[in-house]
C-alpha positions in Angstrom: -26.0 -33.8 -52.3 -22.7 -34.2 -54.1 -24.3 -33.7 -57.5 -24.9 -30.1 -56.7 -21.3 -29.5 -55.5 -19.3 -27.3 -57.9 -16.1 -25.6 -56.6 -16.3 -23.1 -59.4 -19.8 -21.8 -59.1 -19.1 -18.1 -59.3 -16.4 -15.8 -60.5 -13.3 -16.6 -58.5 -10.8 -13.9 -57.3 -8.4 -16.2 -55.5 -7.9 -20.0 -55.3 -6.1 -21.7 -52.4 -4.2 -24.7 -53.6 -2.5 -27.2 -51.4 1.3 -27.0 -51.6 1.6 -30.7 -52.2 -0.6 -30.4 -55.4 1.4 -27.5 -56.7 4.6 -29.5 -56.0 3.1 -32.4 -58.0 2.4 -30.2 -61.0 5.9 -28.6 -60.9 7.5 -32.0 -60.6 5.5 -33.3 -63.6 6.5 -30.4 -65.7 10.2 -30.8 -64.8 10.2 -34.5 -65.7 9.6 -33.5 -69.4 10.8 -30.0 -69.8 10.8 -30.1 -73.6 7.2 -31.1 -73.8 3.9 -29.8 -72.6 2.8 -32.0 -69.8 -0.9 -32.2 -68.8 -3.4 -33.6 -66.4 -6.4 -33.1 -64.2 -7.0 -32.0 -60.6 -10.0 -33.2 -58.6 -11.6 -31.9 -55.4 -14.2 -33.2 -53.0 -16.6 -31.5 -50.6 -13.9 -31.6 -47.8 -11.5 -29.8 -50.2 -9.2 -32.8 -50.6 -7.4 -32.5 -53.9 -5.7 -35.0 -56.1 -3.7 -34.7 -59.3 -3.9 -37.0 -62.2 -1.0 -36.7 -64.6 -2.1 -37.7 -68.1 0.0 -38.5 -71.1 0.2 -35.8 -73.8 -0.6 -37.5 -77.1 -0.6 -34.3 -79.2 1.1 -34.6 -82.7 3.5 -31.8 -81.6 3.8 -32.2 -77.8 6.5 -29.5 -77.6 3.9 -26.9 -78.6 0.5 -28.4 -77.8 -1.2 -30.8 -75.4 -4.0 -33.3 -75.8 -5.1 -35.5 -72.9 -4.7 -39.1 -73.9 -8.3 -40.3 -74.2 -8.2 -43.6 -72.2 -6.2 -42.0 -69.3 -8.6 -39.0 -69.3 -11.6 -41.3 -69.1 -10.0 -43.4 -66.4 -9.1 -40.3 -64.3 -12.7 -39.0 -64.6 -14.1 -42.5 -63.6 -11.8 -42.6 -60.6 -13.0 -39.1 -59.6 -16.6 -40.3 -59.7 -15.8 -43.4 -57.7 -14.1 -41.2 -55.0 -17.0 -38.7 -55.0 -14.7 -36.0 -56.4 -15.3 -33.5 -59.2 -13.1 -32.0 -61.8 -11.5 -28.9 -60.3 -8.8 -28.0 -62.8 -7.0 -28.9 -66.0 -3.3 -28.2 -66.1 -0.6 -28.1 -68.7 2.9 -26.6 -69.1 4.5 -24.2 -71.6 8.1 -25.3 -72.0 9.2 -22.1 -73.8 6.4 -19.6 -73.3 5.0 -17.7 -70.3 2.1 -19.1 -68.2 -0.4 -17.2 -70.3 -3.1 -19.0 -72.3 -2.6 -19.2 -76.0 -5.4 -19.0 -78.6 -5.2 -22.8 -78.9 -5.6 -23.1 -75.2 -8.8 -21.0 -75.4 -10.1 -23.0 -78.4 -9.6 -26.2 -76.6 -11.1 -25.1 -73.2 -14.1 -27.5 -73.1 -14.8 -27.4 -69.3 -16.4 -24.1 -68.3 -16.7 -25.1 -64.7 -13.0 -26.0 -64.3 -10.0 -23.9 -63.6 -7.1 -23.9 -66.0 -3.5 -23.9 -64.6 -0.5 -23.2 -66.8 3.0 -23.9 -65.7 5.8 -22.0 -67.4 9.3 -23.4 -67.6 10.4 -20.3 -69.5 11.5 -18.3 -66.5 15.2 -18.7 -65.6 15.6 -20.7 -62.4 12.0 -20.1 -61.3 8.9 -22.0 -62.3 5.7 -20.1 -62.7 2.1 -21.3 -62.3 -0.9 -19.2 -63.1 -4.6 -20.0 -62.8 -7.4 -19.0 -65.1 -11.2 -19.3 -65.2 -13.2 -19.4 -68.4 -15.7 -16.5 -68.6 -17.7 -15.5 -71.7 -15.3 -17.3 -74.1 -12.2 -15.8 -72.6 -9.7 -16.5 -69.8 -9.7 -14.4 -66.7 -6.7 -14.8 -64.3 -7.4 -16.1 -60.8 -4.8 -15.4 -58.0 -3.3 -18.5 -56.5 -2.2 -18.9 -52.9 -0.9 -22.0 -51.1 -2.6 -23.8 -48.3 
């Protein structure tokens, strides 16, 4: 039954995200404001969400992100053990808007996941935007809080 569960089966217009998860993402981004932070978000059938911060091991972490492979593998294994599925991949843009770059699109390897981008570029306000991959391009999905 779980193997057929996919929270991103169709084109999404709006995603409801628990406030606690959003707070976790914003906190993670604020901890390293000069680097792109990254991680995964899981979800189960009861819509319980969990965030998995993962080290960014990119050669230039201030401009790019790369999920550290061992932590990435461990997070996915933990999701499976907890009967969860990958819901979203997130990362931050320290000095750019929360809009996907061409590199973000080139590295988008999970067509069934959402992509959240956190911008630290807005004075006094953090911005988070969500995207879904459709036909080799990102389409924005509205976010609302649970």
